[in-house]
N, C-alpha and C positions, 0 to 999 in steps of 0.2 A: 421052355428050355432056355430061351434068350434071357429072360429076367433072372432065372435061377443062376445062370452062368455068370451074369454080371455081379450078382450078390456074392457068389463064391469067390470071384477074383478080388472084390473089395475086402472080403474077410481075410484072404491070404495076405494082402498088402498090409492090412492093419496088424495082424498077428506078427508078421515078420518085422515090421517097423518097431513095435513096442517090446518085442523080446530081445532085440539087438541093442546092446549098449554102445557108447561112443567113446572115441579117443583121439588124441592130438591131431589136429587138422593141419593143412599144408601151408598156412600163411603165417600165423603169429604163435610160434611155439616157444614156451618158456624153456629156460636152460636146465634141462634135466635129461637123464638117460632113458629115453623111451624109444626103442628101436622097432617094435612091432606093436601096432595099436589098431583099435576098432573105432568106427565112427558111425553116426546116424545123421542123415541130412533130410530135411523136409522143406520143400518150397512150393509156393503158390504163384502161378504166372497169369498175368492179366494183360490184355491188349486193348488199347484205346485208339480208334481210327481218327485221324485228322483230315485226310483226304485220300484219293485213290492211289496216290503214289508214296504215301508215308504214314506211319502211325507209331504210337508210343507203346513200348512193352515194358512191363514192370514185374520184377521178381521180389517177393517177400519171403525170407527164409529163416530157418533155425537149424543150427548144427551143434551137436554135443559129442562128448568124447569120454571114453573109459580107458584107464582109470581116470577119476575126476580131475581134469586139467582145466577145462573152460567150457562155457556155453557161448555160442556166437549168434548174434541177431543181425540180419542184413536186409537192406532195401536198395535195389538197383533199378534205375530206369534208363531205357535206351531208345533214342529216336532212330527209326529205321527208314532209310531212303532207298526206294527202288532205283536201280540203274536203268536208264531209258535210252541213253545216247552213246555212252563211252565204251570202247573196247568190244563192240559187237562183231560177231563173225560175218564174213562176206557171204556165207552160204545162206540162201533164202530160207526163211522159216526157222533158222537155228536160234538157240538161246544166246544171250550175251555172255561173254566170258566172265565179266563182273556182274553179279546178280543184285547186290545191294551194299549200301554203306551204312555205318552205324556210329552214332555219337551218344555217349552216355555218361552218367555220373551216379555215384552210390555212396552210401554210408554203411559201415560195418562196425558194430560194437561187440567187443570181446570181454566177457566177464570171467577173469581168471580166478581160480580158487586159491592159489598160493603166491600170486604176484599181483601187482597193480593192474587195473583194467586197462584196456587198449581201445582207442577210437581211430578209425581209418576213414579218410575221405579219398575216394577213387574217381579218376576221370578215364574215359574209355573212347578210343577211336578204332573202328574195325571195318573189315570188308569181307564179304562172302563171294566166292567164285567157284566155278566148276573146272575140273580137269577132265578133258575128253578121254574116255576109255572105250571098252567094247560096247556094242549096242545094248541098250536097256540096262546099262550098269553105270551109274553115276557116282562119283566120289565128290561129296560136298565139302568144301574147304572154308574155314573161317579163320582169318588172321586178325589179331587185335593187339594194340599197344595200350598199356595201362600206366598211368601216373598215380603213385600211391603215397599219401601223406599220413603218417601215423604219429600219435602221441600217447604216452602211457600215463599221463596225469601225475608225473613225478617231478615236474619242474625242469626237465631237461629239454623242453621244447618239442619240435616236430622232426621226425626222420622222413627222408624222401627216398623213394625207390621207383625204378622204371622196369616194367616187365613186358616181354613179348610172348604171346601165346599163339599157337597154331593147332587147329583141330581138323581132323579128317573124319568124316562120318558117313554112314549109310544106314538105311532102314530096309528090312526085308519083310515082304508079306506074300500072300498067296493069291493066284488068279482064281482058283476054284475053291469054293467053300462047301464042305460036306455037312457042316453043322452051322446053324445060324450064328452061334456064338463066335465063330472064327472070323466073321466078316470084318470086324474092327480090330483084329489082332495083328500086331506087327512086332518086329524085333530091331530096335535101334542099337547100333554098335558104333563106337567112336574111339579114337586114339588122339591124345593131345600132349603137346610138349610145352613146358613153361621155362622160359629163359630170362634170368634177371640181367638187364643191361646195366643197371646201377643198383648194387645190392646193399641192403641194410641188414642189421644183425638178425632180425626175425624173419627175413625172406629166404626162400629156398627154391632151387631148381628142382623140377620133377617131371616124370613121365606118368601119364594117367591112361589107363585102359578101362573102358566103360561099356561092357555088354549089358543089354537090358531087354525087358519085355514091356510092350505098350498096348493099350487098348483105347480105341476111339468109339465113344458111344454115339447113338443116333442124335442125341441132343447137341453134340459138338464138344462135350467135355472129354478130356483126355487124361489118362493116368499112365505114368511110366515108372517102372521099378528097375533100379540098376544095382548091380554088384560091382563096385569100383575097386581097382587096385592102383595105388600110388606108390611109385618108387622115388624117394627124395634123396637129395645129397646136400651136404654143407648146411645143415639146418641150424645148428647151435655151436657154441664153443666146445661142447663136450660130445657132440654127435657128428659123425661123418655121413650117416645115412639113416633112413627110416623107411619102414614098410607100412603103408596104411591100407586097411581093408574097410570099405565104406558101403553101407546100405543106404541108397538114396531113393526117396519117393518124390516124384514130380507131379503136380496137379496143374493142368492147363484149363483155364476158363474157356468157354466157347469163343472162338475167334469171331471178330466182326465181319459181317457179310457186305460185299460191295458188288456193284454191277460192272461187268466187263473189266475184270482186273487187268492191270498192266503186266502182271507176272502171275505165276501159279498161286493158287489160294493159300498154299502153305509156305509161301516165300520166306517168312521170317520165323518159322518154327525152328526149335532146336533140332527137331528131326524132320525128315522129308518123306514121310510114309506115303503121301498121295502120289508121288512120282517115283517111288522106290522100285527096285527090281521085284518082279513077281515070280514066285515059285509055282510049279504046276499044281 
């Protein structure tokens, strides 16, 4: 039953991914009147351990849009540093308020169908922290600043933008498992806001809601499937707002194992299912 269940989930993910077409994404939108669109995102996530307190995480992704506006290719690496000393609670045995720090860089290439292509170099500084709530119910927060440098290969040079992002997330799973297949099942949910501190023509502010379903296999491999809704504003000279509906499949390679970790094993995961609230 366990093997057949895993195969069934993989088939569902594959069918949904390839049946869904894609449409204008939230970063580099050409000047046209697209107000409601669909997108498909796929990314593969890798972690490389450097020592017990930090490691490198890398995301390789592809995003596409319908009607045919562009295809996007991205590679982003982030150095994750566990917080060991600063902003710890005075309560014995409690977790630190700040959980980890993040420094990263990435490249994003956008192949536009009706405009010149676009290349972006991005630098990232971020911090993860907890907000105390009721017992056994944690809201994980991630705030990051991005410096974005884009060129359209049209001789006009580079455009510069600065963006602030804040995400609140939680993942829900079960304490009891009546079927073997449900042992690795969880539900990641997040809400994120994007604010441009210095805006360029192709950057836009937005709110993103991301409910999803995830599964962690015994091997350590994880799959997450999201249905995402973006509400954007001020995206182009001809558009005041846009609604994006996105199907996203995330694949996580098995995480590196270390002895006596300084923080929970899933410290740097996008989701926090190992320490998430458990339903009966």
